[in-house]
DRENVO-524515 format. One record per atom (N, C-alpha, C, CB): x negated, y negated, z. Coordinates in steps of 0.001 Angstrom, whole numbers, plus 500000, padded with zeros to 6 digits. Glycine has a CB too. Example, Ala and Ser with C-alpha at 12.3 -4.5 7.8 and 13.67 -1.06 7.14 Angstrom:
<pts>
486810505690507800 487700504500507800 486800503300507800 488692504473509046 487150502250507080 486330501060507140 487100499970507870 485916500598505725 
</pts>
This chain:
<pts>
681417226784659097 682007227221658508 681227226516656861 683427227017659109 681849225369656909 681306224615655658 680007224192655198 681805223613655634 679827223880656968 677876223563656410 677179224976656498 676701222293657781 677391225912656501 677256227232656189 676975227589654728 678389227854656615 678051226998654406 678201227165652702 677424225995652286 679908227083651987 677348225006652504 676452223917651703 675010224198651970 676761222336652164 674538224756652764 673120225132653007 672792226515652013 672906225466654753 673836227328652036 673675228276651098 673550228186649507 674580228943651348 674563227093648976 674592226169647827 673380225587647526 675492225140647999 672778225032648455 671228224270648448 670107225407648420 670936223243649984 670393226479648995 669504227244648592 669123228117647149 669644227865649426 670600228122646823 670984228885645536 670128227965644631 672757228971645119 670341226676644746 670105225806643800 668554225500643225 670687224700644317 667617225679644886 666358225869644714 665990226944644071 665806225830645711 666125228123644399 665780229244643555 665959229258642166 666388230241643946 667139228529641583 667447228519640302 666488227613639771 668814228191640030 666095226311640386 665135225628639996 663710226229639722 665114224745640825 663269226942640866 661582227657640890 661701228883639660 661089228608642824 662750229497639169 662642230168638423 662877229466636954 663334231123638841 663214228333636680 663152227960635287 664604227449634828 662647229219634410 665417227407635739 667044227890635206 667617226684635389 667982229167636108 666719225530635928 667823224137635808 668192223944634610 667292222706636212 669012222862634708 669722222044633911 668760221089632673 670499221137634981 668118220762633593 667233219259632844 665862219866632749 667124217526633983 665592221117632505 664435221498632041 664204221576630403 664245222713632664 663492221288629768 663505221028628826 662928222190627771 663026219928628941 663639222905626790 663354224062626215 662045223796624960 664835224632625640 660631223843625523 659891223416624762 659446224048623502 659117223179625393 659644225485623562 659798226446622289 660850226290621535 659854227789622578 662007225848621594 663182225304620561 662279223900619744 664924224652621662 661452223193620748 661255222096620002 659705222193618973 661280220865621136 659597223571619375 657838223744618750 657911224074617161 656839225320619601 659332224349616283 659096223837614907 659027222585614283 659818224253614312 659714221636615325 659796220323614613 658648219618614757 660866219488615043 657724219677616130 656567219321616540 655616220099615345 656362219731618141 655841221003615125 654752221536613813 654873220910612688 654895222983613315 656260220830612513 656509220299610693 656126218388610905 658949220655609939 656089218151611871 655737216763612498 653884216605612343 656357216769614403 653598217316613079 652053217817612580 651441217630611241 651951219231612673 652059218977610462 651847219099609107 651925217911608224 652685219982608672 653249217086608593 653514215922607940 652127214791607857 654790215330608730 651874214500609176 650645213620609188 649511214168608649 650288213217610461 648822215614609295 648118215769608067 648206215996606516 647648216433608309 649544215902606134 649266216090604604 648875214566604089 650735216755603725 649593213478605335 649238212192605165 648096211495604909 649530211779605917 647124212147605951 645852211968606017 645084212639604865 645451212386607256 645178213767604450 644776214261603086 644695213591602106 645405215068602662 645903213102601909 646069212075600766 645768210882601010 647268211960600280 645377210223601905 644904209531602548 643338209332602068 645214209966603750 642912210488602283 640958210652602280 641081210825600697 639933212454603343 641958211282599767 641707211187598512 641864210249597547 642112211896598175 642534209339598240 642497208011597693 641622207409597705 643150207303598040 640382207753598280 638823207165598112 638121208282597519 638004206696599592 638291208948596935 637732210218596073 638021209722594434 638719211887596521 637707210388593512 637909210540592090 638637211632591595 636769210582591487 638834212641592527 639662213865592234 640384213913590956 640646214040593251 640122214623589979 641294214895588837 642325216041588886 640631215150587541 642510216665590388 643251217427590398 642669218842590541 643932217159589457 641370219348589902 640979220419589972 639495220101589896 641595221277589054 638722220953590678 637374221417591143 637205219907592415 635947221544589488 635671219510592197 635517218840593626 635584217593593587 634339219081594320 636163216878594535 636229215621594461 635303214838595471 637540215330594581 634400213812594264 633647212990595264 634088211771595514 632390212815594950 633434211526596669 633462210057597377 633415208984596794 632564209812598152 633793207893596358 633464206307595449 634152205359596218 634118206136593700 634497205362597597 635018204416598727 636090203715598313 634044203427599215 635848202341597683 637046201247597811 637008201367596272 636776199488598656 636750201943595627 636383201874593942 638199201687593542 635360203804593088 638564202483593890 640008202603593368 640820201378593784 640732203931593933 640955201226594838 641199200080595180 641200198713594691 640739200098595831 639753198782594403 639073197528593603 639712197115591781 637202198059593504 639683198761591667 640504198887590026 642255198457590303 640414200998589277 643012198637591299 644299198602591526 644706197026591352 644597199250592922 644285196378592072 643774195109592247 643663194443590982 642540195137592915 642568194640590063 641869193856589261 642826194700587671 639832194049589572 643459195580587632 644033196094586549 645643195318586537 643983197817586682 645460194777584801 646561193979584817 648080194781584976 646447193180583518 648478195738584639 649189196732584715 649624196872586037 648598197749584237 648806197383586962 649123197567588233 649439196693588726 648434198001588883 648962195289588694 649212194096589629 651072193797588556 647439192410589491 651125193913587571 652548193551587584 653510194653587535 652834192702586502 653030195840588136 653984197084588705 654362196214589812 653230198751589187 653428195628590601 653351195506591929 654590194434592144 651824195048592431 654188193240591333 655087192034591255 656342192552590611 654442190788590404 656774193226590181 658067193829589471 658882194398590638 657715195080588294 657423195082591303 658352195866592971 659185195314593628 657593196156594243 658294194030593841 658470192767594857 659946191921594695 657151191617594520 659857191908592951 661255191056592357 662310191924592647 661322190705590632 662218193156592044 663454193867592383 664242194188593622 663280194832592002 662823194588594529 663321194748596033 663678193020596865 661819195702596973 663429192510596512 663983191076597259 665357190991596660 663016189517596888 665392190634594976 666997190470594830 667793191788594924 667375189821593387 667209192721594925 668332193657595448 668796194069596988 668004194834594896 667971193407597963 667923193266599214 668918192481599570 666814192875599629 668952190850599011 669912189968598415 671558190122598058 669331189757597337 671357190810596830 672439191111596429 673236191910596989 672338191389595533 672583193203597243 673648194353597959 673949193870599559 672815196135598002 673307193191599957 673813192772600990 675155191962601149 672926192211601402 674741191093600329 675947189527600368 677266190386599546 675188187565599026 676880191283598660 678048192341597712 678756193254599262 676870193895596152 677871194132599929 678285194804600965 678810193712602125 677123195739601396 678695193206602590 679361192184603571 680808191730602863 678277190748603825 680815191321602125 681822190668600906 683273191648600800 680873190736599144 682161193082600813 683571194133600689 683838194914601999 683369195403599432 682954194335603375 683069195089604543 684260193806605193 681332195445605464 684071192468604620 685367191684605019 686642191642604419 685130190511605021 686422192227603498 687527192250602680 688548193645602921 686935192150601201 687941194392603632 688422195935603815 688337195979604758 687898197061603320 688318195112605995 688153195551607360 689167195943608476 687537194674607830 690439195227607535 691781195199608215 693278194953607397 691623194082609212 692930193614606704 694027193118605545 694567194248604822 693387192127604399 693900195119604427 694193195624603068 694843197091603304 692775195672602109 696370196803603054 696929198466603345 695890199805602914 698453198722602300 695747199565601619 694945200837600841 693571200793601297 694915200746599114 693464200299602542 691549199864602822 691004201432602874 691025198800604841 691391202171603532 690986203676603638 690486204136601972 692516204705604268 691116203992601290 690892204701599703 690010203789599172 692305204851598606 690255202574599371 689043201514598737 687633201487599091 689345200156599039 687445201938600283 686392202479600853 685632203570600416 686704202718601842 686273204545600574 685904206064599792 685604205644598675 687036207257599597 686356205094597326 685940204920596390 684623203731596044 687030204829595891 684502202689597217 682867201811597150 682201202852597457 682414200431598279 682333203694598503 681419204673598924 680850205263598209 681761205430599540 681326206206597336 681421207308596566 680129207295595786 682682207318595721 679950206236595273 678676206366594312 677230206284595356 678701204900593033 677027206074596547 676235206373597190 675965207532597117 676377206052598083 676545208819596938 676265209854597599 676206210859596322 677295210131598795 676088209770594832 675639210705593632 674161210727593828 676061210140592044 673865211336593013 672296211474592395 671928210307591734 672076212656591305 670762209754592182 670255208477591356 670147208620589749 668762208098591878 669368210010589772 669239210352588052 670429210108587583 668860211905587546 671636211098587860 672830211152587065 673410209761587065 673840212204587601 673493208668588024 674023207488587702 673176206806586473 674065206649588976 671535207074587084 671381206108585941 671284206344584401 670321205505586201 671921208076584122 672071208125582695 673767207758582272 671556209725582193 674035207737583402 675540206973582892 675316205408582398 676761206886584341 675015204807583129 674272203336582953 673676203547581698 673075202869584135 672578204501581572 672034204347580193 672819204260579253 671287205235579820 673951204942578902 674992205252578085 675149203380578025 676400206479578818 675846202790579048 676744201707578950 675620200764578352 677539201225580420 674364200511578562 673443199789578340 673015199983576979 672554199948579235 673101201393576476 672675201091575241 672478200226573925 672929201572575072 671969200281572663 672385199129571693 673669199188571150 671529199036570561 674076200515571125 675666201195570608 676387201552571815 675593202724569616 675973201142573315 677200201470573920 677936200605574593 677066202345574658 678455200733575613 679920200604576437 679988198981576196 679919201170578416 678895198454576833 678719197086577148 678853196321576069 677547196808577724 677858196500574673 677824195868573728 678980195797573030 676961196198573142 679590197161572788 680925197241572345 682055196660572887 681196198314572306 682078196625574439 683218195193574822 683103194090574450 683371194755576071 681305193747574489 681059191927573923 681732191565572376 679035191533573673 681642193066571889 682412192644570198 683849192508570075 682178193838569012 684389193626570946 685790193864571479 686187192071571252 685845194660573425 685473191519572555 686493190548573241 685630189018572264 686373190589575557 685011189203571387 684549188466569954 683447187465570415 685917187544569095 682452187962571544 681311187533571780 680428188424571260 681133187275573009 680275188698569794 679011189392569195 677411189047569892 678997188900567577 677425187854570068 676390186846570317 675760187675571786 677127185030570534 676478187647572534 676210188261573552 675568189700574197 677029188113573776 675681190227572850 674995191678572487 673665191508573135 674812192055570738 673071192073573525 671553192317573524 671326194148573638 670796191365575049 669643194430573164 669017195482573411 668637195639575189 667800195402572414 669696195550575694 669478195548577468 668283196592577724 671079196186578471 668241197806577751 667041198725578347 665909198351576998 667565200785578546 665825197846575840 664408197744575149 664353196434575119 664160198397573693 664466194844575795 664115193649576110 663184193488577273 665198192991576275 662299193209577104 661163192719577871 661886191840579169 660104191735576817 662646191534578820 663360189917579430 664502190567580433 664324188660577888 665464191634579913 666724192224580721 665958193708580802 668524192177579784 665049194271580543 665120195818581185 664842195717582844 663777196925580406 664127194916583229 664326195119584747 665626194966585786 663478194289585220 666315193655584922 667594193349585665 668386194153585367 668187192175585507 668407195621584445 669747196281583993 669105197179585551 670019197219581945 668001197507585812 667990198227586851 668396197895588222 666988198561586867 668089196504588312 668555195871589220 670013195719589497 668052194898589091 670822195821588548 672533196052588363 672962197606588834 673043195859586512 672169198392588497 672404199927588935 672067199893590190 671590201075588207 671175199536590727 670718199801592129 671978198974593467 668893199012592177 672399197915592367 673412196892593387 674594197702593034 673619194960592976 674960198191592098 676318199308592242 676137200050593194 676631200310591105 675266201267592969 674988202514593545 675241202021595409 673172203103592968 674428201282595671 674174201166597113 674981200042598097 672716200883597180 675991199363597299 676456198085597797 677615199036598730 677063196761596453 677995200143598615 678724200896599303 677842201067600820 679017202230598415 676987201183600978 676033201497601960 675869200408602532 674853202041601573 675653199595602259 676105198251603117 677267197980603594 675972197179602509 678133198198602392 679280197954603333 680077198837604813 680195197891602363 679424199867604288 680054200899605577 678918200521606952 679916203048605022 677751199874606791 677133199677607813 677379198289608509 675902199917607489 678025197412607365 678905196047608038 680392196506608309 678996194580606856 680836197043608273 682320197669608613 682053198161610174 682834199162607440 680896198906610067 680709199627611879 680252198152612638 678972201234612144 679717197579612034 679313196021612766 680690195379613407 678647194744611432 681528195352612108 682827194185612430 683940195003613396 683774193601610714 683632196848613665 684519197042614662 684066196409616108 684737198504614722 682546195707616465 682215195336617364 682713194002617753 681143195510617299 683331193061616704 683386191687616804 685109191953617798 683296190695614935 684988191284618843 686262191175619504 687347190380618841 686052190632620760 688199190428618748 689269189926618291 689666188489619133 690292191048618356 689777189124620503 690166187732621197 689062186146620846 690058188166623036 688092186731620272 686911185559619991 687244184738619114 685595185994619513 687890185873617824 688421184860616567 689814184461616732 688359185572615065 690426185022617633 691944184368618240 691690183215619071 692852185445619255 690866182910620028 690146181707620358 689938180618619637 689135181956620624 688904181238618954 688642180218617449 689571179549617090 688364180871616133 690484180597616292 691244179851615564 692301179010616199 691738180613614720 692613179046617566 693446178163618446 692850177054618598 693751178639619708 691722177183618687 690980175544618685 690425175126617481 689709175359619685 691445175670616293 691323174856615049 690174175138614266 691299173465615332 689541176135614499 688494177009613427 688615177203612176 688350178240613674 688306176587611168 688740177288609749 687867178976609777 688053176059608144 688696179365608442 688449180926608337 686952180714608066 689378181874607032 686312179730607471 684767179527607272 683839179265608449 684561178385606397 684629178756609281 683569178276610783 683748179578611589 684235176644611955 684541179898611642 684866181222612634 683861182218611844 686778181866612661 683912182774610790 682616183363609904 681350183290610434 682420182682608625 681163181754610578 679939181578610339 679174181734612056 679813180062609465 680281181132612844 680059180592613989 680006181812615164 681146179510614179 681075182868614679 681698183795615348 681136185203614920 683135183624615145 681670185414613985 681577186938612974 680108187225612766 682334186794611223 679244186192611933 677941186266611705 677165187107612637 677468185042611678 677118185919613743 676060186397614713 676211187447615434 675770185571615564 677415187942615532 677984189205616221 677444190352615239 679783189194616366 677409189778614070 676983191006612574 675364191145613052 677154190096610341 674645190493613635 673350190238613736 672034191436613547 673367189666614995 672834192530614582 672280194180614392 672675194695613398 672650195203615367 673353194599612669 674156195483611359 673363194814609807 676352195016611357 673140193522610345 672522193027609410 670648193045609422 673178191712609419 670480193287610739 668941194126610964 668558195515609818 669017194929612770 669380196147610425 669489197688609948 669595197945608667 670573198371610449 670928196865608072 671348197100606563 669979196283605507 673190196212606290 669623194968606510 668557194468605514 667248195378605385 668094193014605965 666847195953606245 665469197104606657 665630198034605542 665571198111608347 666722198790605960 667231199955604986 667104199766603643 668609200248605130 667711198438603152 667639198315601685 666590197870601250 668515197606601143 665717196907601953 664187196860601411 663592198377601426 663162195813602463 663735199134601676 663033200442602255 663367200941600813 663720201392603823 664462200682600698 665400201499598960 664475200871597920 667563200797598439 664489199468598278 664185198418597248 662480198605596807 664551196774597977 662011199187597567 660409198559597071 659947200205596541 659079197674598780 660580201237596949 660745202746596796 661332203309595693 661441203245597768 661735202014594486 662715202584593979 661933203705592875 663729201439593389 661966204381591924 661662205426590663 662531205764590187 661061206559590792 663466206749590738 664398207684589943 665034206127588373 666161208499591534 665664205627588941 666444204692588171 665839203979587066 666932203773588986 664189203592587561 663221202869586456 663067204194585611 661545202119587098 662607205068585814 662110206433584951 663153207076584283 661471207579585838 664365206711584571 665870207544583718 666225206485582848 667481208002584805 666335204986582976 666536203828581959 665343203465581159 666969202565582662 664638203349581962 663140202382580807 662001203307580625 662179200725581698 661470203954581826 660418204937582060 659509203702582204 660061206198580837 659664202674582493 658862201538583005 658456200339581608 657344202316583759 659145200668580446 659268199651579270 659779198808579235 659618199877578378 660213198290578403 659120198244577020 657992197375577567 659825197430575414 657169198063576890 655598197203577554 654934196672578895 655531196031577052 655702198111579467 655638197686581032 656035196841581551 654746197520581511 657255196200580997 658008195119581359 659181195695582641 658732194509579879 659246196698582864 659918197489584102 658969198544584895 661207198363583526 658049198190584764 657152199467585724 656916198783587338 655186199850584863 657006199908588013 656764199569589452 655919200516590252 658034199461590137 655520199963591196 654779201046591940 654892202565592213 654785200673592942 656055202914591880 656592204098591931 656294205133590852 657834203883592015 656564204233589729 656138204640588197 654610204952587943 656505203402587179 654003204065588527 652875204086588417 652078205444589005 652571202926588918 652559205430590366 652025206551591012 652458208212590261 652604206360592584 653463208073589553 654118209299588830 653117209201587628 655932209167588391 653032208246586959 652223208616585588 650724208730585941 652407207401584348 650126207771586703 648501207935587038 648526209353587462 647801206855588346 649187209945588130 648710210926589096 649177212315588231 649464210709590764 650565212559587807 651076214023586903 651075213396585674 652746214827587240 650991212370584712 650800212275583263 649280212358583141 651437210907582599 648353211524583215 647296211189583293 646290211902584081 647425210174583547 646716212631585183 645668213201585896 644812212647586809 645001213621585185 645115211155587043 644017210460588019 644279210895589247 643996208894588081 644331211705590226 644692211771591491 644370211250592205 644659212477591920 643058210793592211 642396210387593365 643032208654593317 640500210686593228 643049207988591975 643683206586591778 645129206828592047 643453205924590248 646177207829591916 647356208064592183 647508208248593669 647768209096591425 646360208497594467 646474208900595954 646474207079596684 644788210162596525 645873206633595821 645228205035596423 646788204131595960 643269204243595222 647482204549595005 648417203329594751 649868203877595593 648682203013592821 649400205449595968 650558205959596860 650338205529598291 650685207560596817 649144205370598956 648941204308600023 649380203106600025 647842204082600215 648653202253598974 649421201346598408 650905200480598825 649560201976597464 651400201998598011 652944201617598038 653588201976599712 653851202704596681 653028203190600504 653426203258601906 653005202305602426 653081204276602625 651269201568602583 651456200648603449 652192199259603207 650335200480603828 652753199051601687 653569197968601456 654741197812601895 653696197804600422 655383199298601979 656607199451602874 656678199483603935 657186200239602792 655746199602604691 655385200218606152 655570198545607018 653343201134606227 654878197591606236 654105196396606938 655580195710606590 652346195643606188 656214195435605381 657536194716605150 658471195117606276 658199195085603709 658922196713606060 659658196842606933 659801196719608427 659825197550606685 658502196812609175 658164196368610310 658304194463610401 656658197035610494 657493194249609343 657834192699609842 658882191886609382 656809191862609589 660024192529608588 661362191947608606 662037192901609829 662182192048606984 662115193774610682 663002193972611545 662387193323612635 663386195308611711 661287193087613202 660723192024614215 661396190800613988 659176191759614094 661137190466612448 661692188647612645 663333188561612771 661243187514610978 664014189791612507 665334189816612544 666026190214613726 665701190508611629 664515190986614625 665329191713616219 665156189972617226 663840193706617332 664152189093616974 663919188120617340 665102187068617315 662907187885616748 665493186964615923 667199186112615827 667891186700616480 668086185997614491 668157188222616493 669290188714617237 669004188321618900 669441190428616938 668249188287619126 667411187805620704 667754186387621096 665554187792620599 667548185579619604 667967184089620154 669385183888620087 667316182881619320 670201184713618939 671510184424619036 672121184713620486 672184185176617983 
</pts>
């Protein structure tokens, strides 16, 4: 009797599979909208790349001019300055935001009783609009703003600066705003990584006489290598494509002292109407982000394998 039941069950499964009702069959029809969006995205990217080799001004016919836009990019002083500012800002941002985020994660991992509340407070700026955050900090850095008022109050008027109007300080005020907003993001990533560090290893190292610093360098940090890879790559991309904070705080000024590739793309395309040149700048920025992000990921992945 049991043999007959087993044979019947097998026949039922075969019939169900032939009818397409098998549980492992992929519902391609449901995936079609997503596939269509991906194809449309690459078509748009290809069209933008084609326009970067033309002199299109947004209307009329686009005339093919080859690599003229790219030669102009690397010969123009303002654009080369924007590229240098982008790299400066991105590298400083990656170092600072990861260092602060790791310090916050270590401090709020287990020891503090109010750690859940503090985690929420530190992460809150991440979900705010970058423009809203920048406008708040614009008031703080204003000539008559909160920062200069505080410096006058504590008796240090000599430290007052026109922070947003100074070619020396404008770029670094943007860095302060970015680090303040995104330190909570790296904190969360490192907190997730710390959950995978076994307490037994730390306790064994402590029993062997390892100091707190040595346990961090020899045990905790190597095991955080995957989290470091994710956090460093993500923050590098955020740093290279910075736009909102620059536009709201300084608009690229004073005297192009805080111009970035993102603001140059916006100004050349939508302000000056140089759509072909703006597309070339966008292609350079996209290539820069892709190459640097992939290179950094490969290097850090190899480091993980060594560890």
